[in-house]
Steps between C-alpha positions, in 0.01 A plus 500: 500500500630780720774503758389479864715681755442446870591811700692466825199609710274245322755223551529593867120507536473154346773356724341655811161356404643153438699506827188601691290231335761233558517590871124540556325282242766245411753441227243349259285814512803721445604288203150524345521880523852502357377299201200733461723809503732347239202399287374860500847630406513252210148595387599868503782425259246368248205730585637818659171691471290231668476689826260791538659848484543685829582861399481610865816290558686633198456579134583146383397312816296181484423226752485124510359294785619202698226519760531669749811659354518773236789509255549858377692537175581747223486406136706730276594401147655151514553485877284414799642617830348343810504780754348350814320192635263618773217364709170614352379639835776761504432855397687472170609848395724641232752594768508145638535346154763744377733496803840373398643402839344312788 
């Protein structure tokens, strides 16, 4: 089992998504997505290499899906760092994933 760290941008992305869903699709839908995100984070702790590599996003970058959202993360040694949670229709670039402030 590895340690899972949620970066500030990823946490902000998740909160923004859940706020939007609660306002536009209802609280129950937002809660289903919240559970799905947490399930993926838990799964990454046990199976950090489960997501396909995405070298265009970074040397150790991988992705996991909570349709239609893409969770971009790095797996280095005994740590998974969730970098961003983005809508899959976005143009997901290294620059977008690696920005440290929003």
